[in-house]
DRENDRENKE-833554 format. One record per residue (C-alpha): residue number from 1; x, y, z; residue in three letters. Coordinates in steps of 0.05 Angstrom, whole numbers, plus 5000, padded with zeros to 4 digits. Layout:
// DRENDRENKE-833554
[node NUM,[X,Y,Z],"ALA"]
...
//
This chain:
// DRENDRENKE-833554
[node 1,[7667,5791,7594],"MET"]
[node 2,[7740,5768,7597],"LEU"]
[node 3,[7789,5777,7654],"THR"]
[node 4,[7840,5833,7654],"ARG"]
[node 5,[7895,5780,7644],"GLU"]
[node 6,[7861,5753,7581],"SER"]
[node 7,[7849,5823,7554],"LEU"]
[node 8,[7923,5839,7564],"GLU"]
[node 9,[7942,5775,7526],"LYS"]
[node 10,[7896,5795,7469],"ILE"]
[node 11,[7927,5865,7468],"ASP"]
[node 12,[7996,5833,7462],"ARG"]
[node 13,[7971,5792,7403],"GLU"]
[node 14,[7941,5853,7370],"ILE"]
[node 15,[8007,5890,7378],"ALA"]
[node 16,[8041,5839,7333],"LYS"]
[node 17,[8005,5866,7272],"TYR"]
[node 18,[8009,5933,7237],"PRO"]
[node 19,[7962,5989,7259],"ALA"]
[node 20,[7893,5979,7231],"GLY"]
[node 21,[7902,5904,7225],"ARG"]
[node 22,[7879,5881,7294],"LYS"]
[node 23,[7830,5832,7261],"GLN"]
[node 24,[7891,5790,7244],"SER"]
[node 25,[7894,5771,7317],"ALA"]
[node 26,[7826,5737,7315],"VAL"]
[node 27,[7852,5665,7320],"MET"]
[node 28,[7896,5682,7379],"ALA"]
[node 29,[7841,5721,7412],"ALA"]
[node 30,[7792,5663,7405],"LEU"]
[node 31,[7844,5615,7435],"ALA"]
[node 32,[7855,5661,7494],"ILE"]
[node 33,[7780,5669,7505],"ALA"]
[node 34,[7769,5594,7500],"GLN"]
[node 35,[7825,5580,7550],"LYS"]
[node 36,[7790,5624,7600],"GLU"]
[node 37,[7718,5604,7587],"LYS"]
[node 38,[7729,5530,7565],"THR"]
[node 39,[7687,5542,7502],"TYR"]
[node 40,[7665,5599,7457],"LEU"]
[node 41,[7594,5618,7471],"SER"]
[node 42,[7557,5665,7424],"ASN"]
[node 43,[7567,5720,7475],"GLU"]
[node 44,[7642,5708,7479],"THR"]
[node 45,[7649,5708,7403],"MET"]
[node 46,[7610,5773,7399],"GLU"]
[node 47,[7655,5803,7453],"PHE"]
[node 48,[7717,5783,7414],"VAL"]
[node 49,[7686,5812,7350],"ALA"]
[node 50,[7675,5878,7386],"GLY"]
[node 51,[7747,5880,7411],"LEU"]
[node 52,[7774,5868,7341],"LEU"]
[node 53,[7724,5911,7304],"GLY"]
[node 54,[7697,5852,7264],"MET"]
[node 55,[7626,5830,7247],"PRO"]
[node 56,[7605,5776,7296],"PRO"]
[node 57,[7589,5728,7239],"ILE"]
[node 58,[7661,5732,7214],"ALA"]
[node 59,[7686,5711,7283],"VAL"]
[node 60,[7635,5655,7286],"ARG"]
[node 61,[7656,5630,7217],"GLU"]
[node 62,[7727,5623,7241],"ILE"]
[node 63,[7708,5591,7307],"ALA"]
[node 64,[7664,5539,7273],"THR"]
[node 65,[7713,5524,7216],"PHE"]
[node 66,[7773,5503,7257],"TYR"]
[node 67,[7769,5441,7301],"ALA"]
[node 68,[7812,5472,7355],"MET"]
[node 69,[7755,5517,7376],"TYR"]
[node 70,[7696,5492,7417],"ARG"]
[node 71,[7629,5527,7407],"THR"]
[node 72,[7590,5481,7454],"GLU"]
[node 73,[7597,5472,7528],"SER"]
[node 74,[7650,5422,7546],"SER"]
[node 75,[7689,5395,7604],"GLY"]
[node 76,[7744,5432,7640],"ARG"]
[node 77,[7793,5394,7595],"HIS"]
[node 78,[7784,5373,7523],"CYS"]
[node 79,[7821,5313,7496],"LEU"]
[node 80,[7819,5305,7421],"MET"]
[node 81,[7844,5238,7395],"LEU"]
[node 82,[7867,5234,7323],"CYS"]
[node 83,[7835,5176,7286],"THR"]
[node 84,[7862,5193,7217],"ASN"]
[node 85,[7896,5137,7178],"LEU"]
[node 86,[7968,5142,7204],"PRO"]
[node 87,[7943,5144,7276],"CYS"]
[node 88,[7893,5087,7262],"ARG"]
[node 89,[7949,5045,7234],"LEU"]
[node 90,[7990,5059,7297],"SER"]
[node 91,[7936,5040,7348],"GLY"]
[node 92,[7889,5100,7353],"ALA"]
[node 93,[7828,5055,7355],"LEU"]
[node 94,[7857,5016,7414],"LYS"]
[node 95,[7873,5081,7448],"ALA"]
[node 96,[7802,5105,7435],"ALA"]
[node 97,[7772,5042,7465],"ASP"]
[node 98,[7818,5049,7525],"PHE"]
[node 99,[7799,5122,7536],"LEU"]
[node 100,[7725,5108,7528],"LYS"]
[node 101,[7730,5052,7579],"GLU"]
[node 102,[7772,5093,7629],"ARG"]
[node 103,[7728,5155,7624],"LEU"]
[node 104,[7661,5119,7616],"GLY"]
[node 105,[7642,5163,7557],"ILE"]
[node 106,[7644,5162,7481],"GLY"]
[node 107,[7667,5213,7430],"PHE"]
[node 108,[7630,5279,7437],"GLY"]
[node 109,[7613,5266,7509],"GLU"]
[node 110,[7635,5296,7575],"THR"]
[node 111,[7650,5258,7639],"THR"]
[node 112,[7594,5264,7691],"PRO"]
[node 113,[7639,5305,7736],"ASP"]
[node 114,[7650,5355,7679],"GLY"]
[node 115,[7724,5343,7679],"ARG"]
[node 116,[7739,5317,7609],"ILE"]
[node 117,[7706,5321,7541],"THR"]
[node 118,[7730,5268,7492],"LEU"]
[node 119,[7731,5287,7418],"LYS"]
[node 120,[7751,5251,7355],"GLU"]
[node 121,[7796,5292,7311],"GLY"]
[node 122,[7827,5291,7243],"GLU"]
[node 123,[7901,5297,7230],"CYS"]
[node 124,[7938,5334,7285],"LEU"]
[node 125,[8002,5338,7244],"GLY"]
[node 126,[8045,5291,7286],"ALA"]
[node 127,[8040,5227,7246],"CYS"]
[node 128,[8111,5206,7264],"GLY"]
[node 129,[8090,5202,7338],"ASP"]
[node 130,[8024,5166,7326],"ALA"]
[node 131,[7976,5154,7357],"PRO"]
[node 132,[7968,5225,7384],"VAL"]
[node 133,[7918,5268,7421],"ALA"]
[node 134,[7913,5342,7435],"LEU"]
[node 135,[7898,5364,7505],"LEU"]
[node 136,[7864,5432,7513],"ASP"]
[node 137,[7886,5453,7444],"GLU"]
[node 138,[7957,5466,7466],"ASP"]
[node 139,[7990,5402,7491],"ARG"]
[node 140,[8007,5346,7443],"MET"]
[node 141,[8006,5277,7474],"CYS"]
[node 142,[8045,5227,7431],"ALA"]
[node 143,[8055,5153,7425],"ARG"]
[node 144,[7993,5137,7465],"LEU"]
[node 145,[7990,5072,7502],"SER"]
[node 146,[7949,5049,7562],"PRO"]
[node 147,[8007,5071,7607],"GLU"]
[node 148,[8015,5141,7576],"THR"]
[node 149,[7940,5151,7576],"ILE"]
[node 150,[7934,5133,7650],"ASP"]
[node 151,[7992,5180,7666],"LYS"]
[node 152,[7959,5236,7628],"LEU"]
[node 153,[7892,5225,7662],"LEU"]
[node 154,[7926,5227,7731],"ARG"]
[node 155,[7959,5293,7712],"GLU"]
[node 156,[7894,5328,7695],"ILE"]
[node 157,[7854,5304,7755],"GLU"]
//
Protein backbone atom coordinates (compact mmCIF):
# COMPACT_ATOMS: atom_id res chain seq x y z
CA MET A 1 0.00 0.00 0.00
CA LEU A 2 2.92 2.36 0.70
CA THR A 3 6.35 2.37 -0.89
CA ARG A 4 9.32 0.77 0.82
CA GLU A 5 10.74 4.27 1.37
CA SER A 6 7.59 5.44 3.18
CA LEU A 7 7.49 2.27 5.28
CA GLU A 8 11.13 2.80 6.28
CA LYS A 9 10.33 6.38 7.32
CA ILE A 10 7.41 5.15 9.41
CA ASP A 11 9.66 2.52 11.02
CA ARG A 12 12.12 5.30 11.96
CA GLU A 13 9.26 7.24 13.56
CA ILE A 14 8.08 4.17 15.48
CA ALA A 15 11.64 3.62 16.76
CA LYS A 16 11.49 7.00 18.55
CA TYR A 17 9.01 5.58 21.07
CA PRO A 18 9.37 2.90 23.76
CA ALA A 19 8.57 -0.69 22.85
CA GLY A 20 4.85 -1.27 22.78
CA ARG A 21 4.11 2.39 22.06
CA LYS A 22 4.20 2.40 18.27
CA GLN A 23 0.73 4.01 18.20
CA SER A 24 2.46 7.20 19.33
CA ALA A 25 3.84 7.50 15.79
CA VAL A 26 0.36 7.82 14.26
CA MET A 27 0.61 11.52 13.36
CA ALA A 28 4.00 11.09 11.72
CA ALA A 29 2.81 7.96 9.91
CA LEU A 30 -0.24 9.80 8.56
CA ALA A 31 1.95 12.67 7.37
CA ILE A 32 4.28 10.26 5.58
CA ALA A 33 1.39 8.41 3.97
CA GLN A 34 -0.23 11.66 2.87
CA LYS A 35 3.02 12.92 1.38
CA GLU A 36 3.15 9.82 -0.79
CA LYS A 37 -0.53 9.54 -1.69
CA THR A 38 -1.47 13.30 -1.64
CA TYR A 39 -4.44 12.55 0.65
CA LEU A 40 -5.56 9.93 3.16
CA SER A 41 -8.12 7.58 1.66
CA ASN A 42 -10.04 5.17 3.87
CA GLU A 43 -7.79 2.40 2.57
CA THR A 44 -4.63 4.33 3.45
CA MET A 45 -5.89 5.10 6.95
CA GLU A 46 -6.78 1.42 7.46
CA PHE A 47 -3.31 0.43 6.28
CA VAL A 48 -1.67 2.84 8.76
CA ALA A 49 -3.95 1.51 11.50
CA GLY A 50 -2.77 -2.02 10.72
CA LEU A 51 0.88 -0.99 10.81
CA LEU A 52 0.45 0.62 14.21
CA GLY A 53 -1.92 -1.94 15.72
CA MET A 54 -4.72 0.61 16.13
CA PRO A 55 -8.43 0.46 15.41
CA PRO A 56 -9.08 2.13 12.03
CA ILE A 57 -11.62 4.48 13.62
CA ALA A 58 -8.94 5.85 15.97
CA VAL A 59 -6.72 6.70 13.00
CA ARG A 60 -9.66 8.28 11.16
CA GLU A 61 -10.52 10.39 14.22
CA ILE A 62 -7.00 11.82 14.22
CA ALA A 63 -6.93 12.36 10.46
CA THR A 64 -10.24 14.22 10.48
CA PHE A 65 -9.51 16.28 13.60
CA TYR A 66 -6.32 17.99 12.42
CA ALA A 67 -6.45 20.42 9.47
CA MET A 68 -3.03 19.30 8.22
CA TYR A 69 -4.47 15.99 7.02
CA ARG A 70 -6.51 15.72 3.85
CA THR A 71 -9.14 12.98 3.69
CA GLU A 72 -10.48 13.92 0.29
CA SER A 73 -8.80 13.81 -3.08
CA SER A 74 -6.78 16.93 -3.73
CA GLY A 75 -4.26 18.40 -6.09
CA ARG A 76 -0.62 17.44 -6.23
CA HIS A 77 0.04 20.46 -3.99
CA CYS A 78 -2.15 21.84 -1.23
CA LEU A 79 -1.91 25.52 -0.36
CA MET A 80 -3.64 26.49 2.88
CA LEU A 81 -4.00 30.23 3.43
CA CYS A 82 -4.54 31.45 6.98
CA THR A 83 -7.50 33.81 7.21
CA ASN A 84 -7.54 34.15 11.00
CA LEU A 85 -7.63 37.66 12.49
CA PRO A 86 -3.90 38.54 12.56
CA CYS A 87 -3.48 37.39 8.95
CA ARG A 88 -6.69 39.18 7.91
CA LEU A 89 -5.41 42.40 9.43
CA SER A 90 -2.16 41.96 7.50
CA GLY A 91 -3.69 41.37 4.08
CA ALA A 92 -4.80 37.74 3.95
CA LEU A 93 -8.05 38.60 2.16
CA LYS A 94 -6.12 40.45 -0.56
CA ALA A 95 -3.78 37.46 -0.83
CA ALA A 96 -6.83 35.18 -1.06
CA ASP A 97 -8.36 37.25 -3.84
CA PHE A 98 -5.03 37.27 -5.70
CA LEU A 99 -4.62 33.49 -5.36
CA LYS A 100 -8.19 32.81 -6.45
CA GLU A 101 -7.71 35.00 -9.51
CA ARG A 102 -4.31 33.51 -10.41
CA LEU A 103 -5.46 29.91 -9.97
CA GLY A 104 -9.00 30.36 -11.27
CA ILE A 105 -10.46 28.52 -8.28
CA GLY A 106 -11.97 29.23 -4.88
CA PHE A 107 -11.31 27.79 -1.45
CA GLY A 108 -11.90 24.05 -1.35
CA GLU A 109 -11.31 23.68 -5.08
CA THR A 110 -8.55 22.19 -7.21
CA THR A 111 -7.12 23.64 -10.41
CA PRO A 112 -8.40 21.88 -13.55
CA ASP A 113 -4.93 20.43 -14.18
CA GLY A 114 -4.97 18.83 -10.70
CA ARG A 115 -1.90 20.75 -9.64
CA ILE A 116 -3.08 22.85 -6.68
CA THR A 117 -5.86 22.64 -4.11
CA LEU A 118 -6.56 25.92 -2.32
CA LYS A 119 -7.75 25.70 1.26
CA GLU A 120 -8.71 28.26 3.86
CA GLY A 121 -7.12 27.61 7.22
CA GLU A 122 -7.17 28.80 10.76
CA CYS A 123 -4.13 30.02 12.65
CA LEU A 124 -0.89 28.53 11.37
CA GLY A 125 1.10 29.89 14.31
CA ALA A 126 3.18 32.44 12.41
CA CYS A 127 1.24 35.63 13.15
CA GLY A 128 4.41 37.74 13.20
CA ASP A 129 4.98 36.89 9.52
CA ALA A 130 1.37 37.42 8.42
CA PRO A 131 -0.19 36.82 6.04
CA VAL A 132 0.97 33.22 5.79
CA ALA A 133 0.14 30.03 3.95
CA LEU A 134 1.22 26.43 4.37
CA LEU A 135 2.32 24.52 1.29
CA ASP A 136 1.95 20.73 1.40
CA GLU A 137 1.75 20.76 5.20
CA ASP A 138 5.49 21.28 5.56
CA ARG A 139 6.53 24.59 4.05
CA MET A 140 5.53 27.90 5.59
CA CYS A 141 5.16 30.78 3.16
CA ALA A 142 5.33 34.12 4.97
CA ARG A 143 4.62 37.78 4.28
CA LEU A 144 2.54 36.97 1.23
CA SER A 145 2.27 39.58 -1.47
CA PRO A 146 1.43 39.33 -5.17
CA GLU A 147 5.17 39.02 -5.88
CA THR A 148 5.84 36.27 -3.32
CA ILE A 149 2.71 34.40 -4.40
CA ASP A 150 3.74 34.51 -8.07
CA LYS A 151 7.23 33.29 -7.13
CA LEU A 152 5.75 30.42 -5.09
CA LEU A 153 3.40 29.38 -7.90
CA ARG A 154 6.32 29.33 -10.38
CA GLU A 155 8.31 27.11 -8.01
CA ILE A 156 5.62 24.45 -7.80
CA GLU A 157 4.76 24.28 -11.50
